N, C-alpha and C positions, 0 to 999 in steps of 0.2 A: 202509404207513402205520400209525402207532401212535396209537390213540385211548384216552384215559383217560375212562372213564365214572364219574360220581359219583352214587350212588343210595342212597336210604334203605332199599330192599328189592329182593330179587332172587329169582326162582323158580329152583330149588325150595327154597332155604334159608330164606327169610322172605318171607311174602306176606300182604297185607291186601286186595289188589285187583288190577286190571288192570295197574297200574304194574309190579308184580313180573313179570308175564307178559312184558311188553315188554322189560324190562331183562335178563330171563333168555334170551329168544329172539333179540333183535337182535344181540348179539355173535356168536352162532353163524352167523346169516345173513350178517353182514358178512364173516366169514372167507372166504366164497365169492367176495367182491368184492376179496380181497387186502388186507383191513384187519384188523389185530390189535387186539383190545380188552382192556384190563385194567380191571376194575370195582372201584372203591373202595367198600366197604360197612362199616357199623358192626358191631362185634363183639358183637352180641346173643347171648344164651345159645344160641339155636337155630343161629346161624352157627358159634359156637365148638364146638358139639357135632358139627357136620357136617364140619368141616375139620380137618386135621392142622396144628397150630401149628409153625411153623418159626422159625429165627433171625430176629430183627428186621432189617428193611431200613433202618429209621429209628426213632429213639427221641426221646421228648419227656419230659424230667425233670418238666415241669409243663405240662399242657394243660388249661386251665380247672380248675385246682386239683387235678390228679391226674396220676400218671404214665400214659404211653401209648406204645404201639409200633405200628408198621405191619409186618405180615408178609405174605408171599405164600402163596397156596394155590390148589388147583384143586378143582373140584367140578362134576359134571354137564357136563363139557366147557367150563367157564367158567374163565378166568384171573382170580383175585381178588387184591385188596389189602385186607386186613382191618385195620380200626382197632381195636386192642385197648385199650380204655379202660374198665376195669371200673367206675370211679366214674360213668361216664356211661351205659353200655349194659348192664351186668350186673344186670338187674332182672327180677323176676317180673312178668309181664303182657305186654302187646303192645309193639310197637316205639315207639308214641307215647303209650301210656297204661297205667294200672294194670289190675288184673283186673276192675275195675268199669267200665272204659272211660273213666275220667276222665284227661284229658291230664296228662302229667308237667309240673309247674310250671316245670321248667328245660329244656323243649324248645328254647327259644331258645339255651341254652348247648350242649346236646348237638349240635344241627345246625350251630351256628356252628363247633364243633370239627371236625365232619366236613368242613365247607366250607374251614376254614383249612388242614386237612391236604391236601385236594384241590388247593388253590392252591399249597401247598408242593411237592407232587409235580410239579405243572405247571412249577414253577420249577427242577426238577432236584434235589429233596431225596433222591431215590433214585439212588444211583450208577449211572451207565450207562443211565439211562432218562429221557428227556424227551419227552413226547407231542407229536405234531404237532397234535392237536386235543383239546380238552376238551369233553365232552358231559355236561351236568348234567340232572337230572330233578326237576322239581317244587320246591316252596319249600324242602324240607329240604336240598337241595343247591345252591340258587340263589345263596347268599351266596359260594360258590366264585368266582363270576365277579366279584363286587365285590372280593374279596381279590386276584384276578388283576389286575384293572383298576388297583388302587392299589398293586400290588406288582411283583415282578420278572418275573412272567409276563404282563405287560400286552400283549406282542406275540404271544402264543399264541392262535391262532384258537379260538373258543368257540361252543358251541351250548347253548341251553336248550330243553328240551321241556316244554310245559305239558300235563299229562295231564288236569287239571281246574282251571280258573281259580278255582273257588269256594274252594279251599284255598290261602291266601296267606302264612301265617306272619307275622302282624302282632303286634308287641310294643311296649311302651311305650318312650319315649325314654330312660328311665333305664338301659337295658341297653347303650346305645351305647358308653359309656366302657369297657366290658369286652370289646368285640369286637376291639380291636386295630387298628382302622381309623383313618386320619388324620382330623383334625377336618373337613377339606374334604368328606369322604364324607357327612357329615350335612347334606345339601342336597337340594333338589328334583331335581337332576341325579344324585344318588347314591342313598343308601339311605333317605332321609327319606320318610315316607309318612303323610299326614294327621297330622303332628305326632309320629309315632312312627317305628319302624323296620319296613320292609317287606322281608322276605327275597325273596319272589317278585318284587316290584317292583324290587328291586336287581338281580336276575338279568336281568329284561327290559330294564333300563336299560343293563346292562353287556355283555350277550352280543353277539357279532358277528352271530349269526343266531338267530332264534326259530322253533321249529317247534311245531305242535300236531298232534293225532292224526287230523285229517280236514280236507279243504278247506272243507267247509261250516262247521265249527266255527271255522276260521281267519277266516272272514268274519263269523260271528256275534259273536265276542269283540271285534270293532271297533265294536259297537253298545252303547248304554246298557243294553239289555235283557239282554244276555249278558256284558257287559264287566266286571261286578262291581267297578266303580269304576276299572278299569284301561284302559277302552276308549280314552281319550284318548292315553295313552302308547303303546298297541298300534297305534293308528291312525297315530301319529307315526312308528312304526317299521315301517309296512306294507311298505316295500320289502325289509325283512329278514325278513319273516314268510312261512312256508311251511306248508301243511297236507299231511301225509303220513299216509295211512290205516295203522293198525296191521295187522299180520298175526297169525296164530296158529301155534303149533307143530303142524304137520300130522302129525308122528310121534306126538305125545301124543294129539291129537284125530284119530283115524283109526278110523272105525266098522268097518273090516274086521279090525282086530286090537286092539280096545280090551278090556282085561281086565275093565273094569267092567260090560260088557254080558253079558246072558244068551246072546245069539247075535250074532256079527258079521255084517256085510252090506256090500254095495256098491250103487252105483246100478243094477247089473244084477240084484241080488237083494233088492229092496226088500221083498218079501213076508216075508223073514226078520225084519223089524222087529217082526212080530206077537208074537214071544216077549218082546221088550223091553216092548212095550205092555202085555202081561199082567202083567209084573213091576211096572211102574209102577202099574197098577190095584190090585194087591195091596198094594203099599207104602203107598199113599195111601187105601186103603179105598174105592175107587171101584167102581161097578157095571161089569160087563163087558158092553158092547154095542158097536154099530157107530157110535155118535154121536161127533162130533169130540172128540178129547182134546187140550186145550190146556194149556200149562204156563207158569209164571212162575218164573224163577230169578234172584233179585235181592236186593240190599239193600232193605229195606222203608223207604224214605225219601220225602220230598217230592220231591227231585230226580228220583227214578225214577218219579214219577207214580202211585205205588201208591194214593194217596187217590182219584185219578180212577178207577182200576179198581174200588176198593171201592164207589164211588158208583154204579156200574152193574152190579155183580156179579150181583145178583138178576135183572136184565134179561137178562144173558148166559146164565144158567142157564135162564131161560125160553125162550131161543132153542134150547135143546137141547144146549148144549155141556157138557162136563165139564172141570174145572179142577184141576190139581195145582200147589201153590204150595210153593216151597222158598226160605226166606230168613229174615233177622232184621234188626232195626233198631228203628224207633220202636215203643214199647210200644203206643200206640193202634192202629197199623196191624197189629201182631201180633195184638192182641185182636180187631180187626174181622175178620181173616182166619180166626182160629180160630172165631169166632162164625159166620161164613159156612159153615165146614165142618160145624158142628153143626146149623145151620139147613137145610143142603142135604146131608144125609148120603147118601153114595154118589155125589154129583154134584160135590162140592168136597172136596178133601183138602188139609190144610195141615201142613207140617213146619217148625217154627221152628228155625233154626240153619243151619249150612253143612256140606255133605257133598259133597266133591269127586266121589266115586264115584257118588253118587246124581244129581248134576248131569249126569254123562255118560249115565247110564241114562235120564234124562228126555229128553235131546236125542235119544236113540236110539229111544224108545218113544212119544213124544208126536207128534201131527200138526202142531202149530204152537206157537210160543212168542210170548207177548205181552210187548211192551216199550214201555210208555206214557210214557217219560221226558219230563220237561219240557225238559231239555237233556241231551245225551249227546255228550261230546267225540269219542269214537269208538264205544265199545261193543265188547264181545267176544262176548257171548252170541248176538248175531245171526249172527256169523261161525261160531260153533260150530253154530248151527241150520242154516245153509246147508250146512256140511260133512256134517251128519248127516241131511239130508232132513227137518228139523223146520222147517217154513215160518215165517219171521219175519213177525209183524204188528207194525209199529213206528210210533212217532211220527215225523213228518217233521222231524227236527232233527239237527244234527251229523253224526256218522259213520253214524247209522242211515239218513239220507237218501242218503248217498254209496254205501252198500254193498248196499242192497236195491232191486231193480227192481220198481216197483209193477205189480200185476196189473190194469192198465187193459185196456180192450178191445183196443187195438192190440198191447200187449205179449203178451197171451194169444194173440192170433191169430198173432203172429210166433213164439211159443214161447220168448220170452226172459224172461218174468216169473219172479221168484224169491220174491216175498212181497207184502205189502200195507202201504201207508203211509196215515197219517191225521194230521190236524192235532193237534199237541200240546196238552195241557191241555183237551181237549174230550171229555167222556164220550160225547156224542152221536156224535162222529166215530169214537171207538173202537168203539161199538156198530155203526155203519155198516160199518166195516172188517171186523168179525167176521161180519156178515151176508154181506158179499161173499165172505169166506173159506168160509163154510158153503155158499154156492151153488157155488163151484168144487169144494169137497170132495165134493159130491154127484156130480160128474162125475169118476169115479175115473181115467180116462185123462188128463184135463186136470190133475188134482192130481199124478199121477205125473210128468207132464212138468215141472211146476213144481219138484217135489222134485229130479228129475235135473238140471235146469238149475242149481239152487242148488248141488248137489253138484259140478258142473263148475266152478263159480266158483273163481278163483285167490285163495284166502284165506291163502296162505302168506306168509312174510316176504320171499320172493325179490324181488318187485317193489319193495316198500317199502325193503328194504335197499339196492337199487341207487340209489334216490333219495337216501337218506342218504349213500351213498358219493359220489354226484355233488356233494352239498352240501359234504361235507368237502373234496373236491378243489378246489371253487371257492373255499373260504375259504383254503386253503393257497396257492392261486394268487394270491389277493388280497394275501397277506402278502408274497410274493416280488415 
């Protein structure tokens, strides 16, 4: 089976978050299911530097006011189709904004172009290649499905995966005339969304199937609280909606052979984590003692619930925990966490920014990871925590609820607990969960059992890839 994936980012070439991890790992996992994936990605500078440019497979004399070509490449075991359109993607900054983080004003044009090309390829623009299924990711690729629906590839099965419904790609109605869609598409049943154009909405309306990255999040986005204005449409398409939990690349995230660690270890050699713990203490300027060492590895945003954590941080320190924080985001939250580090010298350490290697070391050296998200479609850091014996303490929402088994009395007695859950948006509930964790931490054998249980969990892509493969096959069967 041939699948065309259309995505705005892909690990290890270009990454801003978990979306790239998924689009980088899923094709490799699908290969074990007998499915071949080619991923269409924009030719950002980082992508162009990482691949060898070949002869064009398809050319566009003008694609949104500039020349463009599509060429094939391989990188990190991935088969790529790269959209080389310098006028759209050859820019200094990130994939979506400039060096200051401000969105590019023509993002509507950039990702309409990516989507147009995706639909073109679906319709056979590349000689000898026509995919059996097209799988798009998030709003930046969602318009692919509208172009397919109103074009020659309308009979090609399609899937859209929503990684985070909060990001929707909403633009004014004035752009519609430049999208190249028929006038009938500017309707409630098409791309129109609250008087403008909605890219994600268009994809949700047009896809044969909709997936999101956990069963709980699939249920949550059908409610006004989590539906972000799209709950009505998603509820209407509930029969075509499926939640599939993400996996992680267990070769990259392997504590027994992770080059970012001071000492590798396994579930049988947990005592070797001590060297990594010492390295974390030194990096964050924390005192060296036997008190619980917790970490936060996150974007510092409202969605991630970091304001809830900040509100009870002094109380947590008073309970005897130490905290290492790595992340960046809202300036106010960055300032509050830096102030907490100054106020609790030796007990709280804060590093502003993102450091892939340090994030690995923290998972390997800290006792637990705090994830107080208000909503979390899937979450990956808790999966890394499970894999590394860093016990997750998570808000009961989305994929966090689906992947962490709460250490209630029954689960502890049965030896199946892998972490602690608490009600989202509640500082008091977070404090209570931390108190529960401290109690179990004091019982070293019980804590070790929980760590080992988490490390045994199947957090690979194998099970999830099998579910995607089943979905693809069901769609192809529907077509025939």
